[in-house]
N, C-alpha and C positions, 0 to 999 in steps of 0.2 A: 487073673486078668488076662484078657488079650492084646498081642500086641497092639492094635490099632488104640485101644482103652487104655494103655500104659503107655501110648506118645501123649494122647490126648490130656490125660491126667497131668502129667508133668509141662508139657510146654502151655497148657492154657490158663495156670494161674501166672505161670514165671512172665507171661505177654503181659498179663493186666499189673503185675507189679511191677514191672519196668516203665510202662507206659507212660504212668503221671511222671517220673523224673525226664524223662525222653524230651516229656511236651515242654516242660520248663527251659531244655537243652535249645527245640527249636525256635520258643520264643525269644533266647538270647540272641542265639544263628542271627531270625529275624530281624532282632532289632538293632544289629550292627553289617544288617545290608546283604545278608548271604542269607543265598534261598538254601533249605533242606535238602528239596527234592532234584539241585543240580549242583554241578562242580563248582566252589572248594566245598560248599556248604553239606552236601552229602557225607564228602570222605572227612569232615569233623565230626557229622553225626556220628559216623559210623566207628572211627573211632574213638569215640567219647560212649558210644553205647558197649563195648567190650568187659569194661567194668560191671556195668547195671545189667550185662544180662549175665556175669558168672553167677554174682551173687544173687541173682533173682532165679537162675536154674539150680542154684544150691539147696536156697530154701525150698523149693518146692519140688524136687527130687527128694532130701531129706524127708520132705510131709509124706510122700509115696512111701518112699522106706519104711517108713516105723509105722503110719497109720494103715496102707492099704495089704503092703508087705509084709510086716512084722520081722522086715531086718535093720540090722545096724548100719547105717548109711557110711563106705568106707571115709576115709580124709579124701581131702580135696575131689569132693562128685563133682563139684560145677565144673571147676577146671575143667575133669576129664571131659565132661557132657559137654561145654561148650566147644571145644576146639574138634570135637568129634563132630557134632551138629555143624557147626564154620565148614569145616573140608565139605559135608555133604551140602550145606548149601551151594556153595562153589560149585560145584556139580552139576545137583539137579535142577534147582531153580533155573540158571540158563536151559539147560532142556525141555525146560516145564513151560518157560515162557515160549520157545521158540515152536512148538507142539503146538498151545493155545493161540499163537499168531499162527499159524499155517490151517486148525482146526477153522478158526474164525473164516480168513481166506474163501477154502474151499466152500462149508457152508454157505456165504453171501452168495457165491457164482453159483452154486447149486437153484439156490431159491430164489435169484434173478432169474436164471434158466426157467425156474417150474409159472415164473410169478409171466415172463413174456408171453406163456401158453394158455394164459387165463387173464383174459378182458372186466377187469375190476373198475372198481371208482379208488380215487388215488388214496383216500380215509382206509379204505379194505385192504388195500395193494400194501400201504406201510403196514400195517396192523399184522395180517398173514406173515408178509418178509423176514419184518423181526423176528415172529415165535420162530420161523422155519429157519434162521440160522440162530438165531440166542438161545434157543435150545439145546441144541447139538454143543452149542460154546459152554453155555454152563453148566452141560454134564461132563465134558472132557476137563474143565475147571475143576469141580468137584472130585473126579477119579486123581485126578494129578494133586490136589491137596490132602486124599485119603493117600495115597501113596507116602505123601510126605513123613504123614504121621507115621504111617507103619514102619516106615528108615528109620525113624527118630523111636518111635518104639522098641526094636531091635536094638539099638544103641543104650535104651536105659536097661533093658533084660543082661544085655551081655555085661553091664556094671552088676545089676542085681544079682549075678551067676559069681557073682565074688564077695557077694557080702554075707553075713555070716549071719544066720538064725538071731532074733530077738529073743531071749529066752524070759522074759521081764515079765508082769501081768502089764494087761493095757493101760492102767494109772499111770504105771511107773512109766511107759511108754509115752503118753502125754504127758508128763512132767518133762521128760527128757526129748521130748520135741518144743515144747515152749521154753526151756531153756536154752536149747540151740537158737534159737531167737532171739534172745536176749542176752548181748554181752555181759562179760562179768563186770566190767568197767563201765558200769550207765553214765558216771557223771564226767568220762571222757566222750562217750559217743553224746549226750549230750550237748555237750562244747565244742565239737566235730560237727554236731547236725548247726547247730546256733549260728554258728560263723559262717558254716555253707550258704548257710541262707542268707544271712547281711551278706557276702560275699556278690551272689547271685544277683540279691536287689540294687548292690552297687554298682554292678555291669550293669543291667538292666537299665536304670537311669543314666549311669553317665555314655549310654550308646544312643539310645533313643532321641533324645534332645537332636543329635547332630544325624542322623541320618534317616530318619522317619519322612519329612519332608523330601528329601530327594525321591522321585520318581526312580524306576528302573529302567536300564542303561536300554532295553530293547522299546520302550515307553516314546512314543512320539506325541511329542508336547505341541498342540494345535497354536498357531499363529495367531499372536496378538497384539494389537497396536500398543507402544507405549504412552498410558494416562500422562497428562501435567500432575502434577504436583499442584497440590493447591497450597497456595501462600496466603490466609488471611489478609495481611495486611497491605500486600501488592492489590488485591484484590478488593481492599477498600477506599485505595486511591483510585485505581482507576474508574469504581462506581463514583469517586467522587467527581472524578473528571467528568463519567458523563452528564453526573447531574446537574453540573456547571453549564455544559454545553448545552443542555436542553434548556436551560434558564435564561441563555443569551438568548436562544431562539428563537424561543417566546417572546422574550423582550422585545428581538428583531420583528415579530410579525403585529405586535401589538402597536409600534411605532408605526410601522406600513399602515398596518389598519386605520391608525390616527390621522396619518397623512392624507390614505385615499378617502378618507370621509369628509376633512376639512376641505379639499381638493372641489369634491362631489356638492357642498354648499356653496362654493365661491362659484360655480358656474349654474350652479339654479339661481343664483340670486343677477346675473349679467342679464338675461334672455326678459328680465323683470324692467329693468332700470332702460332697455331699448324699447322696450312697448310702450312705458309711461309717455315720450314724446310723441311719439304716434298716436298715441290716444286723445291727448291737448288738440293735436292740429287737424284732426278728421271733424269736429265741429266746426270750427272756423271756417275750412274749406266746404262747408255744407253750408253755412252763412253766405260764406260770398256767392254759392252757386244761387242760395235762396234769392239772395238781393238781386242779382242779375238778371234771375225770372222775374221780381218783380218790378 
């Protein structure tokens, strides 16, 4: 196998072996209010990931040694690979991040200078400019990733040089590979696995009701006015008072309307009584006038 393929053959399975367990750790950190992408949650994640990475690298590397290289895996293969890869990561990953960031900045400046010389609509400008700086940045990122895999492959090859050849036939190697993944004391493994699951579940449910409703410290809460608490007894009492006041107002209006109607009737009778004597006196006056004329 080439050095690049050897590094990929070891790291790709090791990554997917450890990811499910790391997801559980990330969920626990989130339940406790610690974000795993910033301190101190990131520090806890890295510390707790050390035994997981050692175990995953041991399983993956032993499989590659037996199945691909036909070599007897040496003792402590996972630990030997882990501390060497950790040392490489401490030096190579910051350097790779710096190179990638500089590539993105230079590519963006070159793309902006090219687009300033060409007048295009906004949509086409955004698409072309994104391709102009995105393609070089992606190529550099792939080259850096392949370089990291090549270095890991060199570390695996250095360990393979120390291993002795496996003279057993292939079925025996497969059986040895299977037995290396299954512990001798299966009852103890099942007990530890079950106890770990129970502890994780209890820790998750113990932390979630306390920390989940609280927002992050950087989140700005919208200003809301405090609402009054609804008290049914007090509201019912106020409603009864309002109904009593409404009834009293209705009674007042009815009594006032009755008094106004009575006054109207009295005022209508007085003109009729005053007009009656006038009506009686008019014929007498006419009679006197007629007599005088006669």
